[in-house]
Backbone as CSV, one residue per row, in Angstrom:
resi,resn,N_x,N_y,N_z,CA_x,CA_y,CA_z,C_x,C_y,C_z
1,ALA,17.988,-19.422,1.368,19.332,-20.168,1.419,19.591,-20.285,2.870
2,GLY,20.163,-21.682,3.247,20.347,-21.549,4.499,21.042,-23.104,4.994
3,ASP,20.701,-23.700,6.395,21.132,-24.949,6.677,19.878,-25.812,6.843
4,ASP,18.957,-25.709,6.311,17.695,-26.892,6.299,17.932,-27.370,5.506
5,SER,18.247,-28.733,5.119,18.402,-29.190,4.023,16.650,-29.580,3.266
6,GLN,15.831,-29.634,4.350,14.516,-30.080,3.834,13.770,-28.771,3.386
7,ALA,14.195,-27.340,3.481,13.580,-26.364,3.218,14.331,-25.560,2.431
8,ALA,15.681,-25.734,2.059,16.466,-24.956,1.364,16.876,-25.728,-0.084
9,PHE,17.119,-24.839,-1.024,17.555,-25.018,-2.254,19.285,-25.215,-2.089
10,SER,19.927,-26.120,-2.976,21.477,-26.098,-2.963,21.686,-24.629,-3.651
11,PHE,22.973,-24.192,-3.254,23.477,-23.087,-3.904,23.561,-23.025,-5.528
12,GLU,23.877,-24.654,-6.101,23.836,-24.596,-7.459,22.069,-24.469,-7.988
13,GLY,21.313,-24.980,-6.813,19.812,-24.624,-7.437,19.400,-23.270,-7.274
14,HIS,20.054,-22.461,-6.459,19.698,-21.015,-6.301,20.200,-20.227,-7.516
15,ARG,21.446,-20.789,-7.778,22.123,-20.014,-9.334,21.310,-20.411,-10.357
16,GLU,20.698,-21.628,-10.639,20.066,-22.027,-11.660,18.483,-21.210,-11.540
17,LEU,17.879,-20.801,-10.312,16.772,-20.332,-10.079,17.015,-18.701,-10.539
18,LYS,18.032,-18.291,-10.072,18.446,-16.568,-10.460,18.697,-16.578,-12.044
19,GLU,19.324,-17.616,-12.854,19.372,-17.362,-14.086,17.974,-17.598,-14.695
20,TYR,16.957,-18.420,-14.461,15.899,-18.611,-15.010,14.735,-17.394,-14.831
21,CYS,14.956,-16.795,-13.721,14.409,-15.465,-13.323,14.571,-14.393,-14.004
22,ASP,15.965,-14.157,-14.485,16.874,-13.245,-15.282,16.066,-13.592,-16.647
23,SER,15.873,-14.801,-17.107,15.333,-14.897,-18.432,13.862,-14.590,-18.705
24,ILE,13.263,-14.814,-17.770,11.552,-14.399,-18.087,11.534,-13.027,-17.316
25,GLY,12.406,-12.148,-16.909,12.129,-10.702,-16.477,11.550,-10.739,-14.898
26,ILE,11.849,-11.773,-14.156,11.197,-11.643,-12.871,12.235,-11.635,-11.796
27,GLN,12.382,-10.318,-10.725,13.406,-10.247,-9.941,13.642,-11.240,-9.141
28,TYR,14.680,-11.889,-9.097,15.014,-13.221,-7.890,15.274,-12.414,-6.656
29,LEU,15.034,-13.073,-5.681,15.054,-12.723,-4.249,15.225,-14.108,-3.186
30,SER,16.032,-13.950,-2.298,16.433,-15.012,-1.485,16.786,-14.244,0.209
31,ALA,16.346,-15.076,0.877,16.552,-14.813,2.202,17.555,-15.682,3.035
32,PRO,19.011,-15.055,3.032,19.889,-16.119,3.441,19.916,-16.566,5.326
33,PHE,20.144,-17.576,5.519,19.788,-17.847,7.118,21.345,-17.903,7.871
34,ASP,22.356,-18.126,7.008,23.716,-18.303,7.688,24.831,-17.575,6.775
35,ILE,25.899,-17.227,7.358,26.776,-16.389,6.703,27.495,-17.009,5.477
36,PRO,27.715,-18.310,5.271,28.067,-18.944,3.932,26.767,-18.641,2.659
37,SER,25.739,-18.624,3.243,24.531,-18.513,2.312,24.820,-16.600,1.815
38,VAL,24.997,-15.966,2.994,24.845,-14.598,2.463,26.344,-14.242,1.715
39,ARG,27.184,-14.920,1.963,28.606,-14.727,0.770,28.246,-14.995,-0.472
40,PHE,27.433,-16.584,-0.557,26.847,-17.075,-1.876,25.934,-16.047,-2.784
41,LEU,25.249,-15.469,-2.040,24.173,-14.666,-2.517,24.731,-13.489,-3.059
42,GLY,25.795,-13.148,-2.549,26.520,-11.704,-2.853,27.498,-12.118,-4.202
43,THR,27.456,-13.041,-4.348,28.166,-13.594,-5.937,27.146,-13.397,-7.143
44,LEU,25.954,-13.463,-6.705,24.572,-13.685,-7.688,24.461,-12.188,-8.396
45,GLY,25.070,-11.210,-8.084,24.309,-9.836,-8.291,23.200,-9.320,-7.858
46,MET,22.521,-9.648,-6.851,21.261,-9.469,-6.854,21.097,-8.084,-6.454
47,PRO,19.833,-7.404,-6.851,19.980,-5.850,-6.298,19.369,-5.546,-4.972
48,LEU,19.006,-6.748,-4.253,18.400,-6.706,-3.069,18.390,-8.096,-2.556
49,ILE,18.580,-7.967,-1.083,18.448,-9.031,-0.220,17.457,-9.150,1.034
50,LYS,17.208,-10.284,1.471,16.315,-9.996,2.397,16.850,-10.741,3.636
51,ILE,16.660,-10.088,4.946,16.968,-10.521,6.284,15.787,-10.797,6.726
52,PRO,15.829,-12.358,7.102,14.992,-12.904,7.778,14.696,-12.206,9.450
53,SER,13.297,-12.515,9.872,13.268,-12.096,11.161,14.175,-12.632,12.607
54,GLY,14.561,-13.815,12.265,15.343,-14.623,13.087,16.792,-14.260,13.135
55,GLU,17.322,-13.346,12.015,18.269,-13.038,11.825,18.724,-11.713,12.584
56,ILE,17.685,-10.820,13.039,17.860,-9.426,13.392,18.784,-9.410,14.644
57,THR,18.976,-10.187,15.362,19.754,-10.227,16.662,21.185,-10.727,16.082
58,ASN,21.529,-11.266,15.154,22.700,-11.930,14.504,23.816,-10.968,14.342
59,LEU,24.547,-10.497,15.184,25.371,-9.442,14.851,26.198,-9.749,13.833
60,PRO,27.163,-10.773,13.914,28.122,-11.323,12.734,27.356,-11.430,11.187
61,TYR,26.275,-11.837,11.357,25.418,-12.118,10.258,25.198,-10.753,9.640
62,LEU,24.574,-9.751,10.308,24.082,-8.575,9.916,25.413,-7.815,9.503
63,GLU,26.648,-8.156,9.921,27.900,-7.453,9.324,28.285,-7.727,8.015
64,GLU,28.018,-9.172,7.875,28.217,-9.518,6.449,27.197,-9.066,5.512
65,ILE,25.851,-9.010,5.936,24.748,-8.153,4.910,25.317,-7.057,4.780
66,GLY,25.649,-6.113,5.638,26.309,-4.858,5.320,27.121,-4.663,4.499
67,LYS,28.305,-5.640,4.405,29.612,-5.744,3.563,29.290,-6.267,2.143
68,LEU,27.928,-6.667,1.941,27.300,-6.565,0.448,27.316,-5.417,-0.334
69,HIS,26.939,-4.457,0.498,26.620,-3.036,0.012,25.273,-3.235,-1.113
70,THR,24.412,-3.944,-0.520,23.377,-4.258,-1.272,22.038,-3.746,-0.465
71,PRO,21.056,-2.937,-1.034,19.815,-2.692,-0.225,19.285,-3.859,0.493
72,ALA,18.737,-3.587,1.422,18.056,-4.773,2.137,16.600,-4.377,2.506
73,LEU,15.971,-5.632,2.578,14.615,-5.972,3.002,14.798,-6.511,4.870
74,LEU,14.426,-5.505,5.945,14.588,-6.139,7.130,13.176,-6.704,7.536
75,SER,13.031,-7.924,7.859,11.931,-8.428,8.942,12.323,-8.238,10.101
76,THR,11.039,-7.993,10.791,11.139,-7.391,12.089,10.148,-8.182,13.058
77,GLY,9.746,-9.502,12.410,8.873,-10.232,13.560,9.765,-10.386,14.716
78,MET,9.008,-10.353,15.830,9.259,-10.971,17.359,10.357,-9.399,17.696
79,CYS,10.269,-8.686,16.997,11.168,-7.487,17.563,10.555,-6.307,18.357
80,ASN,11.083,-5.592,19.120,11.028,-4.282,19.578,11.860,-3.271,18.844
81,LEU,11.644,-1.774,19.315,11.925,-0.998,18.470,13.661,-0.977,18.944
82,SER,13.859,-1.243,20.008,15.515,-0.923,20.425,16.137,-2.293,19.611
83,GLU,15.686,-3.276,19.396,16.366,-4.367,18.604,16.583,-4.058,17.074
84,ILE,15.300,-3.171,16.713,15.552,-2.867,15.447,16.491,-1.729,15.025
85,THR,16.563,-0.729,16.014,17.553,0.487,16.094,19.116,-0.264,16.199
86,ASP,19.524,-1.253,17.040,20.722,-1.932,16.887,20.704,-2.342,15.470
87,ALA,19.972,-3.124,15.086,20.125,-4.022,13.478,20.838,-2.951,12.814
88,LEU,19.677,-2.036,12.321,19.908,-0.770,11.448,21.385,-0.278,11.605
89,GLY,21.687,-0.074,13.000,23.042,0.673,13.514,24.356,-0.583,12.688
90,ILE,24.221,-1.554,12.649,25.390,-2.760,12.086,25.267,-2.741,10.875
91,LEU,24.148,-2.550,10.364,23.954,-2.793,8.657,24.388,-1.364,8.305
92,ASP,24.090,-0.129,8.975,24.592,1.087,8.385,26.073,1.024,8.374
93,ASP,26.577,0.706,9.354,28.032,0.814,9.991,28.599,-0.128,8.882
94,ASN,28.372,-1.006,8.481,28.998,-1.992,7.259,28.820,-1.900,5.809
95,GLY,28.206,-0.789,5.695,27.852,-0.148,4.219,26.654,-0.480,3.722
96,CYS,25.544,-1.084,4.431,24.033,-1.187,3.471,23.891,-0.043,3.339
97,PRO,23.469,0.324,1.826,23.156,1.499,1.423,21.717,1.800,1.700
98,GLU,20.617,1.008,1.764,19.308,1.112,1.739,18.838,0.070,2.666
99,VAL,17.593,0.363,3.383,16.862,-0.724,4.220,15.388,-0.265,4.132
100,THR,14.609,-1.281,3.597,13.037,-0.942,3.941,13.067,-1.992,5.194
101,ILE,12.178,-1.722,5.831,11.665,-2.050,7.272,10.084,-3.188,6.926
102,LEU,10.292,-4.073,6.882,9.185,-4.962,7.215,8.605,-5.314,8.166
103,HIS,7.162,-4.833,8.546,6.770,-5.108,9.735,6.199,-6.702,9.503
104,CYS,6.209,-7.382,10.506,6.085,-8.862,10.312,5.281,-9.654,11.657
105,ASN,4.649,-10.579,11.826,4.396,-11.296,12.731,5.032,-12.987,12.468
106,THR,5.852,-13.688,12.966,6.248,-14.810,12.772,5.314,-16.161,12.693
107,GLN,4.362,-15.597,13.199,3.194,-17.099,13.607,2.697,-17.428,12.291
108,TYR,2.968,-18.563,11.974,2.009,-19.154,10.295,1.074,-20.221,10.620
109,PRO,-0.355,-19.818,10.178,-0.543,-18.545,9.709,-0.359,-17.356,11.157
110,THR,-0.486,-16.235,10.797,-0.977,-15.237,11.873,-2.345,-15.130,12.259
111,PRO,-2.893,-15.039,13.379,-4.044,-14.607,13.585,-4.218,-13.082,13.249
112,TYR,-5.552,-12.854,13.008,-5.632,-11.625,12.375,-5.441,-10.478,13.296
113,GLU,-6.014,-10.823,14.675,-5.922,-10.127,15.623,-4.392,-9.598,16.085
114,ASP,-3.433,-10.406,15.800,-2.234,-10.212,16.169,-1.515,-9.532,14.990
115,ALA,-1.673,-9.172,14.013,-1.299,-8.757,12.454,-0.466,-7.465,12.862
116,ASN,-1.405,-6.589,13.773,-0.935,-5.310,14.077,-0.543,-4.376,13.321
117,LEU,-0.946,-4.321,12.065,-0.698,-3.449,10.873,-0.202,-1.861,11.352
118,THR,-1.089,-1.449,12.126,-0.683,0.035,12.394,0.741,0.414,12.965
119,ALA,1.260,-0.806,13.498,2.902,-0.610,13.913,3.351,-0.224,12.587
120,MET,3.274,-0.369,11.475,3.954,0.295,10.349,4.045,1.885,10.451
121,LEU,3.007,2.301,10.589,3.238,3.816,11.071,4.127,4.316,12.087
122,GLU,4.371,3.377,13.118,5.171,3.758,14.119,6.838,3.597,13.528
123,LEU,6.786,2.360,12.796,8.131,2.473,12.269,8.502,3.483,11.499
124,PHE,7.739,3.657,10.504,7.834,4.851,9.647,8.309,6.222,10.550
125,ASP,7.446,6.565,11.607,7.759,7.645,12.364,9.051,7.520,12.912
126,GLN,9.323,6.172,13.504,10.547,6.258,14.392,11.777,6.219,13.393
127,PHE,11.962,5.615,12.391,13.338,5.583,11.539,12.993,6.245,10.316
128,GLY,11.857,6.996,9.865,12.212,7.511,8.495,12.505,6.660,7.744
129,LEU,12.376,5.462,7.206,12.624,4.655,6.334,11.310,4.013,5.720
130,PRO,11.883,3.743,4.371,10.448,2.989,3.912,10.198,1.796,4.598
131,VAL,9.046,1.477,4.512,8.342,0.284,5.270,7.387,-0.476,4.461
132,GLY,7.261,-2.001,5.102,6.658,-2.797,4.293,5.730,-3.978,5.028
133,LEU,5.433,-4.771,4.584,4.668,-6.092,5.383,5.217,-7.428,4.795
134,SER,5.685,-8.041,5.751,5.625,-9.754,5.403,4.434,-10.351,5.962
135,ASP,3.863,-10.342,5.393,2.404,-11.030,5.637,2.241,-12.654,5.678
136,HIS,1.897,-13.107,7.167,1.715,-14.501,7.192,0.321,-14.642,7.380
137,THR,-0.778,-14.039,7.292,-2.219,-14.192,7.662,-2.629,-15.254,6.417
138,PRO,-3.781,-15.809,6.703,-3.932,-16.825,6.038,-4.706,-16.276,4.553
139,GLY,-5.356,-14.894,4.605,-5.816,-14.314,3.279,-4.807,-13.286,2.608
140,TRP,-5.405,-12.451,2.265,-4.872,-11.164,1.631,-5.303,-9.749,1.916
141,GLU,-6.471,-9.697,2.824,-6.808,-8.209,3.045,-5.845,-7.340,4.000
142,CYS,-4.858,-8.281,4.644,-4.253,-7.320,5.364,-2.861,-6.830,4.604
143,ASP,-2.776,-7.284,2.880,-1.672,-6.828,2.106,-2.417,-5.397,1.406
144,VAL,-3.870,-5.487,1.373,-4.636,-4.407,0.752,-4.424,-3.279,1.936
145,ALA,-4.670,-3.562,3.013,-4.743,-2.851,4.228,-3.230,-2.079,4.316
146,ALA,-2.309,-2.750,4.349,-0.900,-2.299,4.364,-0.459,-1.404,3.098
147,THR,-1.039,-1.506,2.071,-0.584,-0.502,0.782,-1.364,0.748,1.508
148,VAL,-2.922,0.806,2.058,-3.324,1.839,2.512,-2.439,2.765,3.621
149,LEU,-1.861,1.887,4.354,-0.974,2.521,5.408,0.582,2.647,4.866
150,GLY,1.084,2.713,3.668,1.925,3.192,3.182,3.089,2.052,2.656
151,ALA,2.591,0.878,2.746,3.723,-0.371,2.562,4.255,-0.047,1.007
152,GLN,5.754,0.173,1.170,6.456,0.240,-0.178,6.544,-1.390,-0.873
153,VAL,6.468,-2.333,0.088,6.997,-3.621,-0.041,5.811,-4.565,0.304
154,ILE,5.380,-5.770,-0.349,4.591,-6.545,0.306,5.215,-7.708,-0.068
155,GLU,5.341,-8.608,0.979,6.137,-10.148,1.105,4.702,-11.072,1.337
156,LYS,4.515,-11.991,0.297,3.425,-12.956,0.658,3.844,-13.985,0.385
157,HIS,3.694,-15.300,1.088,3.933,-16.823,0.370,2.932,-17.245,-0.749
158,PHE,3.495,-18.290,-1.628,3.020,-18.410,-2.580,3.321,-20.085,-2.873
159,THR,2.134,-20.914,-3.000,2.239,-22.356,-3.255,1.496,-22.759,-4.339
160,LEU,1.763,-23.714,-4.960,0.904,-24.410,-6.031,-0.227,-25.047,-5.225
161,ASP,-0.055,-25.844,-4.182,-0.940,-26.504,-3.588,-0.841,-26.666,-2.120
162,LYS,-1.712,-26.051,-1.500,-2.050,-25.630,0.190,-1.915,-27.194,0.828
163,SER,-2.210,-28.138,0.039,-2.143,-29.445,1.007,-0.770,-29.881,1.070
164,TRP,0.180,-29.302,0.402,1.820,-29.816,0.457,2.140,-29.643,2.024
165,PRO,3.004,-30.517,2.338,3.581,-30.410,3.569,4.640,-29.629,3.847
166,GLY,4.623,-28.949,5.173,5.422,-27.550,5.504,4.741,-26.615,6.062
167,PRO,5.517,-25.728,6.853,4.691,-24.841,7.652,4.029,-23.396,6.710
168,ASP,4.603,-23.368,5.794,4.250,-22.462,4.997,2.754,-22.485,4.304
169,GLN,2.523,-23.489,4.031,1.083,-23.721,3.121,-0.052,-22.984,3.523
170,LYS,-0.391,-23.111,5.045,-1.417,-22.168,5.551,-1.230,-20.709,5.291
171,ALA,-0.213,-20.156,5.228,-0.098,-18.999,5.147,0.429,-18.320,3.507
172,SER,-0.022,-19.333,2.977,0.397,-18.877,1.386,-0.875,-18.769,0.659
173,LEU,-0.676,-18.154,-0.409,-1.812,-17.727,-1.255,-1.675,-18.773,-2.902
174,ASP,-2.556,-19.714,-3.150,-2.420,-20.086,-4.277,-2.636,-19.249,-5.660
175,PRO,-2.108,-19.774,-7.110,-2.118,-18.962,-7.932,-3.154,-17.955,-8.114
176,THR,-4.632,-18.302,-8.288,-5.749,-17.802,-8.339,-6.004,-16.686,-7.217
177,GLU,-5.520,-16.799,-6.123,-5.502,-15.948,-4.587,-4.036,-15.055,-5.070
178,PHE,-3.402,-15.005,-5.351,-2.205,-14.541,-5.626,-2.276,-13.385,-6.533
179,LYS,-2.915,-13.676,-7.628,-3.349,-13.068,-8.894,-4.082,-11.627,-8.299
180,ALA,-5.124,-12.076,-7.492,-6.364,-11.475,-7.106,-5.755,-10.533,-5.826
181,MET,-4.914,-11.151,-5.279,-4.217,-10.278,-4.185,-3.330,-8.932,-5.050
182,VAL,-2.545,-9.310,-6.040,-1.989,-8.288,-6.676,-2.760,-7.242,-7.348
183,GLN,-3.842,-7.724,-7.983,-4.468,-6.800,-8.734,-5.556,-5.943,-7.507
184,ALA,-5.720,-6.261,-6.391,-6.355,-5.386,-5.486,-5.224,-4.473,-5.071
185,VAL,-4.323,-4.877,-4.534,-3.127,-3.909,-4.104,-2.853,-2.810,-5.365
186,ARG,-2.895,-3.447,-6.652,-2.468,-2.262,-7.403,-3.888,-1.309,-7.778
187,HIS,-5.095,-1.899,-7.655,-6.210,-0.816,-7.362,-6.051,0.036,-6.591
188,VAL,-5.638,-0.439,-5.201,-5.770,0.420,-3.916,-4.736,1.447,-4.181
189,GLU,-3.565,1.297,-4.855,-2.324,2.008,-4.831,-2.998,3.190,-5.996
190,ALA,-3.714,2.600,-7.049,-3.924,3.854,-7.728,-5.095,4.592,-7.093
191,ALA,-6.114,4.151,-6.261,-7.255,4.666,-5.755,-6.806,5.876,-4.829
192,LEU,-5.517,5.550,-3.899,-5.333,6.325,-2.824,-4.815,7.779,-3.521
193,GLY,-4.448,8.353,-4.849,-4.563,9.550,-5.139,-3.224,10.312,-4.450
194,ASP,-3.666,11.678,-4.445,-2.439,12.710,-4.097,-2.762,13.259,-2.780
195,GLY,-3.683,12.751,-2.212,-4.005,13.244,-0.499,-4.375,14.342,-0.265
196,HIS,-5.233,15.019,-1.601,-5.713,16.568,-1.470,-7.155,16.538,-2.107
197,LYS,-7.998,16.870,-1.438,-9.276,16.642,-1.901,-9.381,17.926,-2.977
198,HIS,-10.003,17.562,-4.238,-10.213,18.526,-5.262,-11.372,17.419,-6.365
199,LEU,-11.410,18.306,-7.101,-12.628,17.951,-8.303,-11.523,17.018,-9.149
200,THR,-12.209,16.016,-9.599,-11.283,14.912,-10.219,-11.628,14.932,-11.902
201,ALA,-11.100,14.634,-12.728,-11.508,14.745,-14.199,-12.433,13.853,-14.354
202,SER,-12.719,12.336,-13.723,-13.673,11.570,-14.062,-15.135,12.065,-13.549
203,GLU,-15.131,13.199,-12.654,-16.370,13.403,-11.910,-16.836,14.729,-12.523
204,ALA,-15.791,15.535,-13.144,-16.021,17.031,-13.651,-17.342,17.009,-14.438
205,PRO,-17.607,15.954,-15.447,-19.042,16.253,-16.024,-20.138,16.254,-15.326
206,ASN,-20.078,15.569,-13.943,-21.235,15.380,-13.163,-21.864,16.521,-12.378
207,LYS,-20.864,17.404,-12.380,-20.855,18.605,-11.414,-22.186,19.517,-11.496
208,ALA,-22.459,19.937,-12.807,-23.597,20.528,-13.343,-24.895,19.536,-13.318
209,ILE,-24.805,18.436,-13.581,-25.902,17.544,-13.453,-26.213,17.157,-12.216
210,ALA,-25.403,17.068,-11.182,-25.829,16.558,-9.801,-26.338,17.602,-8.741
211,ARG,-25.522,19.224,-9.063,-26.054,20.336,-8.295,-27.110,20.720,-8.863
212,LYS,-27.540,22.070,-8.035,-28.741,22.657,-8.302,-28.515,24.248,-8.668
213,SER,-29.656,24.905,-9.419,-29.638,26.263,-9.290,-30.819,26.711,-8.747
214,ILE,-30.964,28.201,-8.761,-31.856,29.035,-8.078,-32.912,29.232,-9.151
215,VAL,-33.995,28.490,-9.184,-35.030,28.841,-10.513,-36.685,29.503,-9.800
216,ALA,-37.027,29.913,-10.848,-38.496,30.305,-10.738,-39.488,29.313,-10.401
217,ALA,-40.076,29.212,-9.261,-40.794,28.334,-8.633,-42.396,28.570,-9.911
218,ARG,-42.443,29.731,-10.277,-43.811,30.008,-11.037,-43.543,31.192,-11.658
219,PRO,-44.346,31.575,-12.788,-43.995,32.815,-13.576,-43.783,34.156,-12.290
220,ILE,-42.808,34.778,-12.683,-42.335,35.946,-11.859,-42.268,37.209,-12.951
221,LYS,-43.137,38.425,-12.638,-42.869,39.409,-13.467,-42.098,40.437,-13.168
222,ALA,-41.626,40.859,-14.199,-40.564,42.286,-13.767,-41.123,43.002,-12.950
223,GLY,-40.443,43.543,-11.781,-40.197,44.157,-10.842,-40.815,43.798,-9.703
224,GLU,-41.225,42.290,-9.695,-41.646,41.463,-8.561,-40.333,41.078,-7.667
225,VAL,-40.398,40.975,-6.257,-39.709,40.772,-5.286,-39.106,39.035,-5.343
226,PHE,-38.094,38.603,-5.468,-37.820,37.362,-5.323,-38.068,36.913,-3.569
227,THR,-38.646,35.960,-3.348,-39.008,35.635,-2.296,-38.706,33.923,-1.895
228,ALA,-39.043,33.375,-0.822,-38.786,31.783,-0.697,-39.912,31.202,-1.363
229,GLU,-41.242,31.919,-1.627,-42.322,31.411,-2.115,-42.063,31.419,-3.749
230,ASN,-41.353,32.321,-4.454,-41.568,32.296,-5.887,-40.142,31.808,-6.142
231,LEU,-39.448,31.436,-5.466,-37.858,30.541,-6.001,-37.966,29.226,-5.531
232,LEU,-36.972,28.511,-6.237,-36.808,27.085,-5.571,-35.312,26.735,-6.129
233,THR,-34.857,25.944,-5.836,-33.750,24.947,-6.173,-33.989,23.795,-7.223
234,LYS,-33.581,23.659,-8.305,-33.574,22.529,-9.198,-32.429,22.150,-9.940
235,ARG,-32.096,21.030,-10.458,-30.900,20.756,-11.202,-31.501,21.116,-12.531
236,PRO,-30.363,21.332,-13.623,-28.971,21.303,-13.149,-28.517,22.500,-12.592
237,GLY,-27.046,22.399,-12.263,-26.522,23.394,-11.322,-25.724,24.410,-12.477
238,ASP,-26.069,24.727,-13.517,-25.433,25.860,-14.347,-25.943,26.876,-14.405
239,GLY,-26.848,27.352,-13.299,-27.396,28.686,-13.177,-26.709,29.305,-11.800
240,ILE,-27.488,29.938,-11.134,-27.163,30.553,-9.961,-27.188,29.590,-8.704
241,SER,-26.062,29.839,-8.215,-26.062,28.618,-7.109,-26.898,28.988,-5.774
242,PRO,-27.236,27.873,-5.460,-28.136,27.788,-4.377,-27.223,28.670,-3.048
243,MET,-25.879,28.771,-2.829,-25.175,29.149,-1.894,-25.285,30.525,-2.110
244,LEU,-25.934,31.214,-2.875,-26.473,32.383,-2.966,-27.760,32.785,-2.710
245,TRP,-28.602,32.129,-2.283,-29.774,32.184,-1.855,-30.315,33.324,-1.154
246,TYR,-29.740,33.781,-0.072,-29.916,35.133,0.907,-29.605,36.343,0.163
247,THR,-28.486,35.955,-0.946,-28.037,37.346,-1.789,-29.269,37.712,-2.812
248,VAL,-29.919,36.358,-3.225,-30.848,36.518,-4.480,-32.087,37.034,-3.766
249,LEU,-32.599,36.482,-2.714,-33.874,37.075,-1.698,-33.710,38.524,-1.709
250,GLY,-35.032,39.220,-1.867,-35.311,40.670,-1.554,-34.824,41.317,-3.110
251,GLN,-34.096,40.733,-4.005,-33.921,41.783,-4.963,-35.159,41.457,-6.027
252,THR,-35.105,42.391,-6.672,-36.361,42.870,-7.373,-35.981,42.225,-9.218
253,ALA,-36.752,41.339,-9.855,-36.719,40.877,-10.821,-36.457,42.056,-12.137
254,LYS,-35.800,41.943,-12.674,-35.403,42.899,-13.747,-36.253,42.763,-15.160
255,ARG,-36.840,41.568,-15.126,-37.595,41.091,-16.500,-38.412,40.272,-16.087
256,ASP,-39.413,39.294,-16.908,-39.947,38.332,-16.690,-39.561,36.969,-16.653
257,PHE,-39.757,36.213,-15.864,-39.012,34.706,-15.708,-40.414,33.948,-15.723
258,ALA,-40.095,32.818,-16.721,-40.944,31.652,-16.852,-40.657,30.571,-15.807
259,GLU,-41.841,29.929,-15.452,-41.471,28.727,-14.360,-40.466,27.981,-14.771
260,ASP,-39.899,27.564,-13.582,-38.317,26.936,-13.837,-37.248,27.595,-14.545
261,GLU,-37.368,28.996,-15.087,-36.111,29.535,-15.582,-35.181,29.886,-14.477
262,LYS,-33.992,29.997,-15.108,-33.026,30.190,-13.950,-32.721,31.862,-14.330
């Protein structure tokens, strides 16, 4: 929503889009570029609103966003921490209940060397708010990396045909790419785990198979002393652990052991 007739739908068009999204179970989202658009979107009952990077230093605009009392996504392209701090203060003072900060580079497409994804970590450390990525790089590798860095939101442009006119096309994904990106992000989300190193259920059966036990390297008679010559380690790991190697060495066999017996 905004004042560029070549790149924006009419208010009625947005209303129709919102109704269609509701009918098929997709959350509608729009980024207003002026105060009339902010007020119009406020009439649609949206659960979330997007603040584009270019509006982050627009005080009266931010006041209107805050007055919606709607959670906001705050894009931070071209910003420093001081500007973000000021914007957050205005939003908070005017009633915005929740803000997710989106790291962003506004160049379309963004050179990979300028994506600066680890700035997301600084944004979280500085503000303690949920963070995400508004990604304008040509591919979707950065979206996967952002997931690892803690992104709660990924914004990626979508197009049906990259040959269409407009500045967004080169920074957009086509349907096949977008599906692959979403799948990759969901796989990485699942793979992140709980942050603690432990035996997982899927690998538990491998433990005995992959590890080793102390076994007789040759037949050992009762009363014979265990040595490095008559013992070795072999799979499976369901016997005495090799970590007890020096505890076992020097002890006396209390019975006969066949070769390879644990």
